[in-house]
PDBQT receptor file of N, H, CA, C and O in Angstrom, charges set to zero:
ATOM      1  N   MET A   1     108.882 118.655  91.995  1.00  0.00    +0.000 N 
ATOM      2  CA  MET A   1     108.492 117.532  91.185  1.00  0.00    +0.000 C 
ATOM      3  C   MET A   1     108.743 117.823  89.708  1.00  0.00    +0.000 C 
ATOM      4  O   MET A   1     109.110 116.930  88.944  1.00  0.00    +0.000 OA
ATOM      5  N   LEU A   2     108.548 119.048  89.322  1.00  0.00    +0.000 N 
ATOM      6  H   LEU A   2     108.250 119.774  89.942  1.00  0.00    +0.000 HD
ATOM      7  CA  LEU A   2     108.689 119.395  87.905  1.00  0.00    +0.000 C 
ATOM      8  C   LEU A   2     110.108 119.166  87.398  1.00  0.00    +0.000 C 
ATOM      9  O   LEU A   2     110.302 118.631  86.306  1.00  0.00    +0.000 OA
ATOM     10  N   SER A   3     111.084 119.565  88.177  1.00  0.00    +0.000 N 
ATOM     11  H   SER A   3     110.927 120.000  89.064  1.00  0.00    +0.000 HD
ATOM     12  CA  SER A   3     112.476 119.387  87.729  1.00  0.00    +0.000 C 
ATOM     13  C   SER A   3     112.850 117.907  87.645  1.00  0.00    +0.000 C 
ATOM     14  O   SER A   3     113.539 117.494  86.713  1.00  0.00    +0.000 OA
ATOM     15  N   ASP A   4     112.401 117.114  88.612  1.00  0.00    +0.000 N 
ATOM     16  H   ASP A   4     111.841 117.450  89.369  1.00  0.00    +0.000 HD
ATOM     17  CA  ASP A   4     112.671 115.668  88.569  1.00  0.00    +0.000 C 
ATOM     18  C   ASP A   4     111.974 115.019  87.375  1.00  0.00    +0.000 C 
ATOM     19  O   ASP A   4     112.519 114.110  86.751  1.00  0.00    +0.000 OA
ATOM     20  N   TYR A   5     110.777 115.486  87.063  1.00  0.00    +0.000 N 
ATOM     21  H   TYR A   5     110.334 116.225  87.570  1.00  0.00    +0.000 HD
ATOM     22  CA  TYR A   5     110.030 114.945  85.930  1.00  0.00    +0.000 C 
ATOM     23  C   TYR A   5     110.771 115.214  84.618  1.00  0.00    +0.000 C 
ATOM     24  O   TYR A   5     110.940 114.310  83.800  1.00  0.00    +0.000 OA
ATOM     25  N   TYR A   6     111.211 116.453  84.422  1.00  0.00    +0.000 N 
ATOM     26  H   TYR A   6     111.074 117.188  85.087  1.00  0.00    +0.000 HD
ATOM     27  CA  TYR A   6     111.917 116.777  83.186  1.00  0.00    +0.000 C 
ATOM     28  C   TYR A   6     113.285 116.083  83.111  1.00  0.00    +0.000 C 
ATOM     29  O   TYR A   6     113.732 115.698  82.031  1.00  0.00    +0.000 OA
ATOM     30  N   LEU A   7     113.926 115.932  84.233  1.00  0.00    +0.000 N 
ATOM     31  H   LEU A   7     113.564 116.245  85.110  1.00  0.00    +0.000 HD
ATOM     32  CA  LEU A   7     115.189 115.200  84.264  1.00  0.00    +0.000 C 
ATOM     33  C   LEU A   7     114.960 113.738  83.862  1.00  0.00    +0.000 C 
ATOM     34  O   LEU A   7     115.737 113.168  83.096  1.00  0.00    +0.000 OA
ATOM     35  N   ALA A   8     113.901 113.152  84.380  1.00  0.00    +0.000 N 
ATOM     36  H   ALA A   8     113.269 113.616  85.001  1.00  0.00    +0.000 HD
ATOM     37  CA  ALA A   8     113.563 111.766  84.023  1.00  0.00    +0.000 C 
ATOM     38  C   ALA A   8     113.247 111.646  82.536  1.00  0.00    +0.000 C 
ATOM     39  O   ALA A   8     113.661 110.683  81.892  1.00  0.00    +0.000 OA
ATOM     40  N   LEU A   9     112.522 112.611  81.989  1.00  0.00    +0.000 N 
ATOM     41  H   LEU A   9     112.187 113.394  82.513  1.00  0.00    +0.000 HD
ATOM     42  CA  LEU A   9     112.221 112.591  80.555  1.00  0.00    +0.000 C 
ATOM     43  C   LEU A   9     113.493 112.653  79.722  1.00  0.00    +0.000 C 
ATOM     44  O   LEU A   9     113.617 111.958  78.713  1.00  0.00    +0.000 OA
ATOM     45  N   MET A  10     114.441 113.490  80.149  1.00  0.00    +0.000 N 
ATOM     46  H   MET A  10     114.341 114.054  80.968  1.00  0.00    +0.000 HD
ATOM     47  CA  MET A  10     115.708 113.600  79.427  1.00  0.00    +0.000 C 
ATOM     48  C   MET A  10     116.449 112.261  79.433  1.00  0.00    +0.000 C 
ATOM     49  O   MET A  10     116.929 111.805  78.396  1.00  0.00    +0.000 OA
ATOM     50  N   TYR A  11     116.539 111.636  80.615  1.00  0.00    +0.000 N 
ATOM     51  H   TYR A  11     116.149 112.007  81.458  1.00  0.00    +0.000 HD
ATOM     52  CA  TYR A  11     117.214 110.340  80.716  1.00  0.00    +0.000 C 
ATOM     53  C   TYR A  11     116.492 109.289  79.873  1.00  0.00    +0.000 C 
ATOM     54  O   TYR A  11     117.127 108.454  79.229  1.00  0.00    +0.000 OA
ATOM     55  N   GLU A  12     115.164 109.339  79.884  1.00  0.00    +0.000 N 
ATOM     56  H   GLU A  12     114.648 110.018  80.407  1.00  0.00    +0.000 HD
ATOM     57  CA  GLU A  12     114.377 108.378  79.116  1.00  0.00    +0.000 C 
ATOM     58  C   GLU A  12     114.669 108.517  77.617  1.00  0.00    +0.000 C 
ATOM     59  O   GLU A  12     114.829 107.515  76.920  1.00  0.00    +0.000 OA
ATOM     60  N   LYS A  13     114.736 109.743  77.130  1.00  0.00    +0.000 N 
ATOM     61  H   LYS A  13     114.606 110.557  77.697  1.00  0.00    +0.000 HD
ATOM     62  CA  LYS A  13     115.011 109.985  75.713  1.00  0.00    +0.000 C 
ATOM     63  C   LYS A  13     116.435 109.587  75.336  1.00  0.00    +0.000 C 
ATOM     64  O   LYS A  13     116.689 109.185  74.200  1.00  0.00    +0.000 OA
ATOM     65  N   LYS A  14     117.370 109.698  76.291  1.00  0.00    +0.000 N 
ATOM     66  H   LYS A  14     117.164 110.024  77.214  1.00  0.00    +0.000 HD
ATOM     67  CA  LYS A  14     118.755 109.302  76.035  1.00  0.00    +0.000 C 
ATOM     68  C   LYS A  14     118.942 107.789  76.146  1.00  0.00    +0.000 C 
ATOM     69  O   LYS A  14     119.993 107.265  75.778  1.00  0.00    +0.000 OA
ATOM     70  N   GLY A  15     117.929 107.090  76.649  1.00  0.00    +0.000 N 
ATOM     71  H   GLY A  15     117.075 107.516  76.948  1.00  0.00    +0.000 HD
ATOM     72  CA  GLY A  15     118.017 105.645  76.764  1.00  0.00    +0.000 C 
ATOM     73  C   GLY A  15     118.591 105.151  78.076  1.00  0.00    +0.000 C 
ATOM     74  O   GLY A  15     118.873 103.961  78.215  1.00  0.00    +0.000 OA
ATOM     75  N   ASP A  16     118.770 106.042  79.045  1.00  0.00    +0.000 N 
ATOM     76  H   ASP A  16     118.541 107.008  78.932  1.00  0.00    +0.000 HD
ATOM     77  CA  ASP A  16     119.306 105.663  80.353  1.00  0.00    +0.000 C 
ATOM     78  C   ASP A  16     118.136 105.366  81.299  1.00  0.00    +0.000 C 
ATOM     79  O   ASP A  16     117.720 106.211  82.092  1.00  0.00    +0.000 OA
ATOM     80  N   VAL A  17     117.630 104.152  81.188  1.00  0.00    +0.000 N 
ATOM     81  H   VAL A  17     117.968 103.466  80.544  1.00  0.00    +0.000 HD
ATOM     82  CA  VAL A  17     116.425 103.761  81.925  1.00  0.00    +0.000 C 
ATOM     83  C   VAL A  17     116.644 103.801  83.436  1.00  0.00    +0.000 C 
ATOM     84  O   VAL A  17     115.753 104.229  84.170  1.00  0.00    +0.000 OA
ATOM     85  N   THR A  18     117.784 103.376  83.905  1.00  0.00    +0.000 N 
ATOM     86  H   THR A  18     118.508 103.029  83.309  1.00  0.00    +0.000 HD
ATOM     87  CA  THR A  18     118.064 103.342  85.344  1.00  0.00    +0.000 C 
ATOM     88  C   THR A  18     117.954 104.727  85.965  1.00  0.00    +0.000 C 
ATOM     89  O   THR A  18     117.304 104.893  86.997  1.00  0.00    +0.000 OA
ATOM     90  N   LYS A  19     118.578 105.714  85.352  1.00  0.00    +0.000 N 
ATOM     91  H   LYS A  19     119.107 105.579  84.514  1.00  0.00    +0.000 HD
ATOM     92  CA  LYS A  19     118.516 107.076  85.879  1.00  0.00    +0.000 C 
ATOM     93  C   LYS A  19     117.124 107.671  85.728  1.00  0.00    +0.000 C 
ATOM     94  O   LYS A  19     116.687 108.442  86.582  1.00  0.00    +0.000 OA
ATOM     95  N   ALA A  20     116.419 107.323  84.651  1.00  0.00    +0.000 N 
ATOM     96  H   ALA A  20     116.774 106.696  83.957  1.00  0.00    +0.000 HD
ATOM     97  CA  ALA A  20     115.059 107.816  84.456  1.00  0.00    +0.000 C 
ATOM     98  C   ALA A  20     114.140 107.296  85.561  1.00  0.00    +0.000 C 
ATOM     99  O   ALA A  20     113.356 108.055  86.131  1.00  0.00    +0.000 OA
ATOM    100  N   VAL A  21     114.239 106.016  85.859  1.00  0.00    +0.000 N 
ATOM    101  H   VAL A  21     114.876 105.399  85.396  1.00  0.00    +0.000 HD
ATOM    102  CA  VAL A  21     113.416 105.423  86.920  1.00  0.00    +0.000 C 
ATOM    103  C   VAL A  21     113.734 106.080  88.253  1.00  0.00    +0.000 C 
ATOM    104  O   VAL A  21     112.824 106.378  89.026  1.00  0.00    +0.000 OA
ATOM    105  N   LYS A  22     115.005 106.310  88.533  1.00  0.00    +0.000 N 
ATOM    106  H   LYS A  22     115.744 106.068  87.905  1.00  0.00    +0.000 HD
ATOM    107  CA  LYS A  22     115.393 106.956  89.786  1.00  0.00    +0.000 C 
ATOM    108  C   LYS A  22     114.802 108.363  89.881  1.00  0.00    +0.000 C 
ATOM    109  O   LYS A  22     114.313 108.757  90.940  1.00  0.00    +0.000 OA
ATOM    110  N   SER A  23     114.843 109.114  88.794  1.00  0.00    +0.000 N 
ATOM    111  H   SER A  23     115.240 108.794  87.934  1.00  0.00    +0.000 HD
ATOM    112  CA  SER A  23     114.295 110.467  88.805  1.00  0.00    +0.000 C 
ATOM    113  C   SER A  23     112.783 110.469  88.984  1.00  0.00    +0.000 C 
ATOM    114  O   SER A  23     112.244 111.316  89.697  1.00  0.00    +0.000 OA
ATOM    115  N   TYR A  24     112.091 109.523  88.341  1.00  0.00    +0.000 N 
ATOM    116  H   TYR A  24     112.529 108.835  87.762  1.00  0.00    +0.000 HD
ATOM    117  CA  TYR A  24     110.636 109.419  88.539  1.00  0.00    +0.000 C 
ATOM    118  C   TYR A  24     110.324 109.076  89.989  1.00  0.00    +0.000 C 
ATOM    119  O   TYR A  24     109.380 109.613  90.569  1.00  0.00    +0.000 OA
ATOM    120  N   ARG A  25     111.108 108.191  90.567  1.00  0.00    +0.000 N 
ATOM    121  H   ARG A  25     111.874 107.754  90.096  1.00  0.00    +0.000 HD
ATOM    122  CA  ARG A  25     110.881 107.827  91.969  1.00  0.00    +0.000 C 
ATOM    123  C   ARG A  25     111.219 108.987  92.913  1.00  0.00    +0.000 C 
ATOM    124  O   ARG A  25     110.555 109.163  93.934  1.00  0.00    +0.000 OA
ATOM    125  N   ASP A  26     112.237 109.772  92.583  1.00  0.00    +0.000 N 
ATOM    126  H   ASP A  26     112.777 109.629  91.753  1.00  0.00    +0.000 HD
ATOM    127  CA  ASP A  26     112.556 110.957  93.383  1.00  0.00    +0.000 C 
ATOM    128  C   ASP A  26     111.423 111.975  93.313  1.00  0.00    +0.000 C 
ATOM    129  O   ASP A  26     111.118 112.637  94.305  1.00  0.00    +0.000 OA
ATOM    130  N   ALA A  27     110.800 112.100  92.146  1.00  0.00    +0.000 N 
ATOM    131  H   ALA A  27     111.048 111.562  91.340  1.00  0.00    +0.000 HD
ATOM    132  CA  ALA A  27     109.694 113.050  91.973  1.00  0.00    +0.000 C 
ATOM    133  C   ALA A  27     108.500 112.645  92.828  1.00  0.00    +0.000 C 
ATOM    134  O   ALA A  27     107.711 113.496  93.237  1.00  0.00    +0.000 OA
ATOM    135  N   PHE A  28     108.365 111.364  93.096  1.00  0.00    +0.000 N 
ATOM    136  H   PHE A  28     109.006 110.672  92.763  1.00  0.00    +0.000 HD
ATOM    137  CA  PHE A  28     107.255 110.860  93.913  1.00  0.00    +0.000 C 
ATOM    138  C   PHE A  28     107.233 111.507  95.296  1.00  0.00    +0.000 C 
ATOM    139  O   PHE A  28     106.161 111.687  95.873  1.00  0.00    +0.000 OA
ATOM    140  N   THR A  29     108.383 111.853  95.827  1.00  0.00    +0.000 N 
ATOM    141  H   THR A  29     109.254 111.707  95.358  1.00  0.00    +0.000 HD
ATOM    142  CA  THR A  29     108.459 112.408  97.179  1.00  0.00    +0.000 C 
ATOM    143  C   THR A  29     108.173 113.907  97.233  1.00  0.00    +0.000 C 
ATOM    144  O   THR A  29     108.096 114.484  98.317  1.00  0.00    +0.000 OA
ATOM    145  N   LYS A  30     108.018 114.534  96.081  1.00  0.00    +0.000 N 
ATOM    146  H   LYS A  30     108.081 114.065  95.200  1.00  0.00    +0.000 HD
ATOM    147  CA  LYS A  30     107.823 115.984  96.021  1.00  0.00    +0.000 C 
ATOM    148  C   LYS A  30     106.334 116.348  95.967  1.00  0.00    +0.000 C 
ATOM    149  O   LYS A  30     105.469 115.477  95.875  1.00  0.00    +0.000 OA
ATOM    150  N   VAL A  31     106.062 117.640  96.025  1.00  0.00    +0.000 N 
ATOM    151  H   VAL A  31     106.764 118.348  96.100  1.00  0.00    +0.000 HD
ATOM    152  CA  VAL A  31     104.693 118.158  95.973  1.00  0.00    +0.000 C 
ATOM    153  C   VAL A  31     104.156 118.049  94.549  1.00  0.00    +0.000 C 
ATOM    154  O   VAL A  31     104.850 118.383  93.589  1.00  0.00    +0.000 OA
ATOM    155  N   GLU A  32     102.918 117.580  94.419  1.00  0.00    +0.000 N 
ATOM    156  H   GLU A  32     102.354 117.309  95.199  1.00  0.00    +0.000 HD
ATOM    157  CA  GLU A  32     102.291 117.426  93.102  1.00  0.00    +0.000 C 
ATOM    158  C   GLU A  32     102.039 118.788  92.455  1.00  0.00    +0.000 C 
ATOM    159  O   GLU A  32     101.762 119.776  93.136  1.00  0.00    +0.000 OA
ATOM    160  N   ILE A  33     102.140 118.818  91.121  1.00  0.00    +0.000 N 
ATOM    161  H   ILE A  33     102.364 118.016  90.568  1.00  0.00    +0.000 HD
ATOM    162  CA  ILE A  33     101.898 120.031  90.356  1.00  0.00    +0.000 C 
ATOM    163  C   ILE A  33     100.915 119.691  89.243  1.00  0.00    +0.000 C 
ATOM    164  O   ILE A  33     101.246 118.948  88.319  1.00  0.00    +0.000 OA
ATOM    165  N   ARG A  34      99.720 120.231  89.334  1.00  0.00    +0.000 N 
ATOM    166  H   ARG A  34      99.451 120.834  90.085  1.00  0.00    +0.000 HD
ATOM    167  CA  ARG A  34      98.655 120.025  88.336  1.00  0.00    +0.000 C 
ATOM    168  C   ARG A  34      98.544 118.576  87.887  1.00  0.00    +0.000 C 
ATOM    169  O   ARG A  34      98.141 117.717  88.671  1.00  0.00    +0.000 OA
ATOM    170  N   ASP A  35      98.894 118.291  86.636  1.00  0.00    +0.000 N 
ATOM    171  H   ASP A  35      99.221 118.988  85.999  1.00  0.00    +0.000 HD
ATOM    172  CA  ASP A  35      98.740 116.942  86.085  1.00  0.00    +0.000 C 
ATOM    173  C   ASP A  35      99.848 115.987  86.506  1.00  0.00    +0.000 C 
ATOM    174  O   ASP A  35      99.740 114.779  86.297  1.00  0.00    +0.000 OA
ATOM    175  N   LEU A  36     100.897 116.513  87.088  1.00  0.00    +0.000 N 
ATOM    176  H   LEU A  36     100.985 117.495  87.258  1.00  0.00    +0.000 HD
ATOM    177  CA  LEU A  36     102.009 115.661  87.538  1.00  0.00    +0.000 C 
ATOM    178  C   LEU A  36     101.700 115.175  88.952  1.00  0.00    +0.000 C 
ATOM    179  O   LEU A  36     101.869 115.901  89.932  1.00  0.00    +0.000 OA
ATOM    180  N   THR A  37     101.244 113.934  89.027  1.00  0.00    +0.000 N 
ATOM    181  H   THR A  37     101.107 113.345  88.231  1.00  0.00    +0.000 HD
ATOM    182  CA  THR A  37     100.843 113.375  90.314  1.00  0.00    +0.000 C 
ATOM    183  C   THR A  37     101.820 112.287  90.751  1.00  0.00    +0.000 C 
ATOM    184  O   THR A  37     102.612 111.781  89.955  1.00  0.00    +0.000 OA
ATOM    185  N   LYS A  38     101.746 111.951  91.999  1.00  0.00    +0.000 N 
ATOM    186  H   LYS A  38     101.103 112.362  92.645  1.00  0.00    +0.000 HD
ATOM    187  CA  LYS A  38     102.610 110.901  92.534  1.00  0.00    +0.000 C 
ATOM    188  C   LYS A  38     102.307 109.564  91.868  1.00  0.00    +0.000 C 
ATOM    189  O   LYS A  38     103.217 108.789  91.573  1.00  0.00    +0.000 OA
ATOM    190  N   ASP A  39     101.037 109.301  91.637  1.00  0.00    +0.000 N 
ATOM    191  H   ASP A  39     100.298 109.931  91.877  1.00  0.00    +0.000 HD
ATOM    192  CA  ASP A  39     100.661 108.049  90.962  1.00  0.00    +0.000 C 
ATOM    193  C   ASP A  39     101.245 107.990  89.556  1.00  0.00    +0.000 C 
ATOM    194  O   ASP A  39     101.704 106.938  89.110  1.00  0.00    +0.000 OA
ATOM    195  N   MET A  40     101.224 109.117  88.866  1.00  0.00    +0.000 N 
ATOM    196  H   MET A  40     100.851 109.972  89.228  1.00  0.00    +0.000 HD
ATOM    197  CA  MET A  40     101.767 109.161  87.509  1.00  0.00    +0.000 C 
ATOM    198  C   MET A  40     103.259 108.851  87.512  1.00  0.00    +0.000 C 
ATOM    199  O   MET A  40     103.753 108.124  86.651  1.00  0.00    +0.000 OA
ATOM    200  N   MET A  41     103.969 109.406  88.487  1.00  0.00    +0.000 N 
ATOM    201  H   MET A  41     103.567 109.997  89.187  1.00  0.00    +0.000 HD
ATOM    202  CA  MET A  41     105.417 109.178  88.569  1.00  0.00    +0.000 C 
ATOM    203  C   MET A  41     105.735 107.699  88.812  1.00  0.00    +0.000 C 
ATOM    204  O   MET A  41     106.652 107.150  88.202  1.00  0.00    +0.000 OA
ATOM    205  N   LEU A  42     104.987 107.070  89.688  1.00  0.00    +0.000 N 
ATOM    206  H   LEU A  42     104.242 107.515  90.183  1.00  0.00    +0.000 HD
ATOM    207  CA  LEU A  42     105.212 105.645  89.950  1.00  0.00    +0.000 C 
ATOM    208  C   LEU A  42     104.847 104.792  88.738  1.00  0.00    +0.000 C 
ATOM    209  O   LEU A  42     105.530 103.814  88.434  1.00  0.00    +0.000 OA
ATOM    210  N   GLU A  43     103.773 105.162  88.051  1.00  0.00    +0.000 N 
ATOM    211  H   GLU A  43     103.218 105.957  88.298  1.00  0.00    +0.000 HD
ATOM    212  CA  GLU A  43     103.378 104.430  86.849  1.00  0.00    +0.000 C 
ATOM    213  C   GLU A  43     104.453 104.518  85.773  1.00  0.00    +0.000 C 
ATOM    214  O   GLU A  43     104.771 103.518  85.129  1.00  0.00    +0.000 OA
ATOM    215  N   LYS A  44     105.018 105.717  85.574  1.00  0.00    +0.000 N 
ATOM    216  H   LYS A  44     104.760 106.530  86.098  1.00  0.00    +0.000 HD
ATOM    217  CA  LYS A  44     106.072 105.896  84.576  1.00  0.00    +0.000 C 
ATOM    218  C   LYS A  44     107.299 105.061  84.949  1.00  0.00    +0.000 C 
ATOM    219  O   LYS A  44     107.895 104.417  84.086  1.00  0.00    +0.000 OA
ATOM    220  N   ALA A  45     107.674 105.069  86.221  1.00  0.00    +0.000 N 
ATOM    221  H   ALA A  45     107.190 105.592  86.922  1.00  0.00    +0.000 HD
ATOM    222  CA  ALA A  45     108.828 104.293  86.682  1.00  0.00    +0.000 C 
ATOM    223  C   ALA A  45     108.603 102.798  86.467  1.00  0.00    +0.000 C 
ATOM    224  O   ALA A  45     109.496 102.097  85.990  1.00  0.00    +0.000 OA
ATOM    225  N   ASP A  46     107.418 102.310  86.815  1.00  0.00    +0.000 N 
ATOM    226  H   ASP A  46     106.692 102.879  87.202  1.00  0.00    +0.000 HD
ATOM    227  CA  ASP A  46     107.105 100.893  86.631  1.00  0.00    +0.000 C 
ATOM    228  C   ASP A  46     107.058 100.525  85.155  1.00  0.00    +0.000 C 
ATOM    229  O   ASP A  46     107.505  99.448  84.760  1.00  0.00    +0.000 OA
ATOM    230  N   GLU A  47     106.517 101.416  84.353  1.00  0.00    +0.000 N 
ATOM    231  H   GLU A  47     106.154 102.291  84.674  1.00  0.00    +0.000 HD
ATOM    232  CA  GLU A  47     106.441 101.201  82.899  1.00  0.00    +0.000 C 
ATOM    233  C   GLU A  47     107.838 101.027  82.293  1.00  0.00    +0.000 C 
ATOM    234  O   GLU A  47     108.052 100.152  81.454  1.00  0.00    +0.000 OA
ATOM    235  N   LEU A  48     108.763 101.848  82.716  1.00  0.00    +0.000 N 
ATOM    236  H   LEU A  48     108.588 102.558  83.398  1.00  0.00    +0.000 HD
ATOM    237  CA  LEU A  48     110.133 101.767  82.196  1.00  0.00    +0.000 C 
ATOM    238  C   LEU A  48     110.844 100.496  82.678  1.00  0.00    +0.000 C 
ATOM    239  O   LEU A  48     111.605  99.882  81.930  1.00  0.00    +0.000 OA
ATOM    240  N   LYS A  49     110.592 100.115  83.914  1.00  0.00    +0.000 N 
ATOM    241  H   LYS A  49     109.973 100.613  84.522  1.00  0.00    +0.000 HD
ATOM    242  CA  LYS A  49     111.251  98.930  84.451  1.00  0.00    +0.000 C 
ATOM    243  C   LYS A  49     110.827  97.660  83.723  1.00  0.00    +0.000 C 
ATOM    244  O   LYS A  49     111.596  96.700  83.660  1.00  0.00    +0.000 OA
ATOM    245  N   HIS A  50     109.626  97.640  83.178  1.00  0.00    +0.000 N 
ATOM    246  H   HIS A  50     109.002  98.420  83.229  1.00  0.00    +0.000 HD
ATOM    247  CA  HIS A  50     109.101  96.435  82.529  1.00  0.00    +0.000 C 
ATOM    248  C   HIS A  50     109.287  96.432  81.020  1.00  0.00    +0.000 C 
ATOM    249  O   HIS A  50     108.690  95.606  80.329  1.00  0.00    +0.000 OA
ATOM    250  N   GLN A  51     110.096  97.330  80.502  1.00  0.00    +0.000 N 
ATOM    251  H   GLN A  51     110.581  98.000  81.063  1.00  0.00    +0.000 HD
ATOM    252  CA  GLN A  51     110.340  97.368  79.061  1.00  0.00    +0.000 C 
ATOM    253  C   GLN A  51     111.438  96.415  78.683  1.00  0.00    +0.000 C 
ATOM    254  O   GLN A  51     111.785  96.308  77.506  1.00  0.00    +0.000 OA
TER     255      GLN A  51
C-alpha cells in the first residue's frame, strides 16, 4: 500500500489526476499500514475525481 500511496501522491503533484486515482484505488486492495487505511485511499480517490 505504501508504494501505491507514494506513487499516487507523485501523480497528484504532477497534475495527472487519472493516474493518481488509479494508484489510490490500487492501494485499496493492499494491506493497511498504520495511518494508511483503505477508507483513506478511497476518500482520496473520490476527492480527486470531484475536483
